[in-house]
N, C-alpha and C positions, 0 to 999 in steps of 0.2 A: 541143543544147538540154538544160534541166534538168529531170530527171525527178524526182516524186517518188512516192515508196511508204512509207507511212507515216514515221515519223521517217529513212528511210534514202535516201540519194542515189546515183543509178546515175551513174558517170562515160562520159560520151560515149565510142563506138569513137575519135575522133580525136583525143580527149584522149590517151586509152593509147597511141594508134600514136604520137604525136609524142613523148611520157615516152619510149617504148622506143627511138628512132630517138635522139634525145637522149643517152642513155645510150650509145648505140655507136659514137660519134660523139666522146664525151672526148677530148681531147687534152691530153696531157703540159705542163704550166705550160713557158714560159721561165724560165730561173734564170741572174740576174746576180747576181755579189758582188764586195766589195772586204774591207780591213782594215784596222786602223793600229793601232800600239803605241808607247808609250813606255816601253824599259827602265829600272827603277833595278836590280832584284835579280837579272833575268835567268832569273825563275822562270814565267815566263808562256810557254805554249805554242798553239799553235793546228795543229789536222787539219782540210783541206778536201778535200774529193775529191768531184768532179762525175762524171755517165752511168757510177757503176757499174752492172754487170749482174752478174745472178743469175738461174742455170739454175733452175726451180720443175717442179713437178708438170703445170704446163698452160703454160709457155710459158718467156719471159723478162720478168726483171723491172727496170726500170732507175730508179735511186735515186741522189740525191746526199747527202753526208752534211758536216757542220757542226759543230765540236766545238772548245773552249776548255779547257786546262788551268791552273790557278793553284796553281804546288808553293808547298810551304813548305818549312823546313827545308833545304834546297836543293831541286835542282832534277830530281832523279833516277827520282823517282813518276812525275812530270809526263811527263817524257821515255817514260819505261817506258809509261806508258797511252797518247800519243799514238803508240805504235809496235804497242800490241798491243791496245788497247781494242776496234776493231771485228772482228778476226779473232774476239777473245772471245766479242764479242757473235753474230755471225753461225755460228760454231761450234757455237752451242747450239740452232740452226734447223733441223729435221728436213728431208732433201733434198728428198723428193715431196711439200711443200706446194703448194697452189694458190697463186695471187696473192691472193685473198681472203683465204686461211688466213695468210700470210706478212704480210698488213696484221695480222692478228687477235692473231700470234703475238709482234710486234715490243714491245708495253707489258711483256709478262711476264718476256722475256728475259735483261733487264739483269742480274741477279740474277747470270750466270755473268760478270760485268764483277769479279770482286775480285782486284785486282793488287796489287800494290806496296803522305809525306803530299801528297795533293794534290786539289784539290775539280776537278769535272769538268761541264761542261755538255754536252751530245751530243746533235744532231739528227739523224734521219735522215728527208728528203722524199721520199717514194714517190710519184710522178703528183700528187693534190690532196691527199694524207693526209700531216702533219708530225706526227710520235712526237719527242719530247723526255723526256732524263732527266737528271737532275742532283744531285749530292750537292756540300755545301759552299756558298758566298755568291756565286757566280758568277752572272749574270742571263742570263736567256732571256726574249725578250718578242718578240709577233707582232702587228703592227698592220696589221688588215686595210684594203682599199681603202676600205672605208667610215669608215673612221676609228677603229672599235673596238679599243680596246686587251683582249688575251688575256696575261696570264703566264703561263710556259711552264716556272718553277721556284720552288722555296719557298727561303727562308733560312733555312740551317742553322745561324746563328749562334747560340749561348746566349741571347746579351743580346736577341735577337730572338723568341726560338720558346720560348713559354711550356711546349707541347707538348713540346718535347726536354728541357726541363729536366726534368719530370715523369717524363721516360720513362727518363733516368738515374739520378733519385735512387730511382724505383721499382724499378730492376734494383740496388740497391746502391751505385752511384757517388755522387759529392757535386759539388758545384756553387758556387763560388766565385769571387771574386776573386783576387789574388795576393796574398798576406800578406809586407809587407816587415819584418815585426816589431813587437812593441807594439800589436798590436791592428790595425794602419794596413794597409789592404786600399787597392789600387790596379787601374786599366785595367779591362778588360771582362771579363765574367763566363768561367770556364773549367770545363772538364769535370777532375775528380779521382780517379782518379790521372791523370798525362801533363800537365796543363794546356794543351790545345788550347781554342782559342775556338769551335770547329765541333765540331758533334753528329756531323756526317757527312763523311769523305772517304773516297778510295781511299787505301790502305796506312795508315799511323799505327800499325805492331802496337807500336811502344813507347812508344806513348802511353796507354793505358787500351783495355780490351775494351769499352768501352761506344764507342767511336767506331767507326760502323758505316758499309758502304759502298752499305748498301741506298738507292738510289734513289728521289725524288719523280719519278713518272712522268706525263705526259700526252700524250693524243694527240687533235688537232683535224682534222677534214676543211674544209678553206678554200672557201671560195666562189669562184667561174667569174671574179669580179674581180681574185682573188691579193692581196697586199698585202707587209709586208717584214718580216723576221725579224731581232731584233737579240740579240746573245749578248754580254755584256761583262765581264771582270774587275771587282775593286771597286775596282781602283786608281785610280779617279775618284772613289770616296764616301769613302775615307781621306784623300786632298788634301784637303777640308773641313776635317778635324780637325786637320791640319798634319805629318801622316803621309806617309812615303814609301813609295811602293811601285809595281809596272809595272800599268801600263793596256795594255787590249788590248779592241778593238773588232771584231765580225764585223758585216758588215752585208749582207744577203740579199733580194734584189727577186726575188718571185714573182709571173708574168705572165701573163695570156694568150696564147697563142698568136700571136694577131692583134689588135692593140688597135685598133680602130674608130675613127676620126677623130670629135671630137666636133662635133655638129650646131651648125652656124650659127645665130645666134641670128633667132628671127624678125624680119622688119619690120614700123612699126609698125601700116601697114594690115593684117598679117597676125594682129597680136595684138586690134587689132579685133575681125576675124572671130570669132576664135576665143572673145572674151567673147561675143561674142552669142548663137554655137552653142550655148553653155551653159544659154541661154533660152529656145531655141527647141526646139518640140515636137519629139522623133524619131519617125521612123517603127517598126516594131518592127524588134528586132533578128535580124539570123543567128544560126546555131547556132553560128559558127564566132566570131563575136566574144563571145558569152555564154559560151563554151569559153574564150576567153582573160583576159578578168572575173572568171570564177567559180571558175576553175582556177588562177590565177594563184599560183605558188608562189614565195615569198621567198627570194633567192639569199645566204645570209648562210652564216658559220661556225660549225660542226658541232663539236660536244664530245662525243667518242666515247670517251676511258678516262680517270680520275685515278686514280692512287691513291699515297699518301705515307706508308704503313706501313710503321715499321723494323722489324716484326715478318718472320720469314721464315715462320713458320707461317700467317700470313694472307694472304701474297704466293702463297704455294706450294697454297694450301686450294682444293677441289676446284668453289666458287663462281667461280673465274677459269676460261677455256675454255680456256686456253693449256695446263694441266695433262694435257688428255687428248690432247696433243698427244704427248705420250713416251713412249715405249715403257717396259712396268712395271717390266724389269728395268736401270732407267738412272736413275743418281745425277740427281734434278730440276735441281738446280746446276750441277754439270761434268761430266754428260752422260758419268761413267764407268762402264763396266758393272759393275754387281754383280749377283753369284750369289743365286737364289734361297734366300729365308731369312737374307742379310746385310745386306739393306737394312735402315733402319732409317725408320720413317714419323714422319712432319712432328707427327702427330698423337700420336705415345707420349711420356708422359711430362708431358701437359698437366694443369692444376691444375684444370682444369674436367673432372667425371666426364663430361657428357653429349658431351664434343669427345675424348673418349680413345677411339680408334681404332687401336688400335699394328698391326690388320692391313690396314689402309686406306690405300692413297697417296695423295701420290706418296712415293717413299722416297728418303733421302738415305746418300751413303757414309759412313764411320767420322770420316774428313775434314771433310765439308762440314758432319755433324753438332755436331763439336767448334768450329766455326766459327757454327753456330747457337747451342749454347748461352753461346758468349761473348758474342754480341751481346746477348744476353737478359740477361747479367748472373748466369748460373747458374754460372759458372767463376771463381772467386776471382784476381786478381790483386793482386802482390806490391811495386807501385809504390808508392813514398811519396807523402805527400800535400801537395798546394801547396810542392812543390820548386821547379819549374822552371816557366817557360811558354812555350808554343810558339802564334804566329801561324797 
């Protein structure tokens, strides 16, 4: 029964016990998947691994991985990422985390995955929690069983993202179309030096320092009804423009362990009785019925985490709980051990004196600090402007 005391409501014990029991009985969803591809350049690669296990501080967690890599200027970076990205990410996670800490750590650990150009859309499903990281223009979309659409990736094409164009120009880069001479410009917007159409990708060290591998990351908790995950390359989109590219799509169905049979439609007589009962005066409700009505909780998808900043300083700042899981004398990106006094604080050298805390962590090794400066446009590049383009 509902009890009122001022403006506060007390939850019946039966409801609390029901919630606790439900949490204890949560089962992992059933996962089925398929993929299809149409090759034109041979630069699309997928990585699928289900029923993976990892030993944590409080037991063993089981997860599945689905990834799509759309290479450009060759397939080397896409192949390398396919073979190494998962291990790079997992190696950055401290081994003694609990299962809850493991899920919490996943969104912040994609910074480790800076390998050799390719786009990447990488999804880990652990229980009912889905964590996605993406760079480039390969798409990740989740459709809930109720029909709601959740976008798991960002479009890092310069043509589509004003925020990324502003980031590059603010860091000293230039954004423009390919100049064919005589003032004629053609094609999509590109980043110069280098001429890449994307603002973020894995690799592409030869096309300018403003192309960063820092991913857009999103984490959602699914409803118990599950849904469908779709990961696709941009091949289908460019075909509309008359261009030729690889087309690849991964489809993953995430379903409850046991799907109840749909209820049979009531007979016409039943329907009349139900309709009449709506207007019939009912006796006083039992406490159990009130519990169900007053405390029914909607079972919907919950967005847990979202971060799209390209700044390592912001991504590694102390406002993100993952930084507290790293040891003090470990590089926050590559996890190499650094001696006391050798680490470089992510707060060192910031233009804002209020944020300048060179004695405060997280810390980076010298190699990762150089990468950070390059990503922020603080290291000059000698490449020529408007020379050639890369898709």
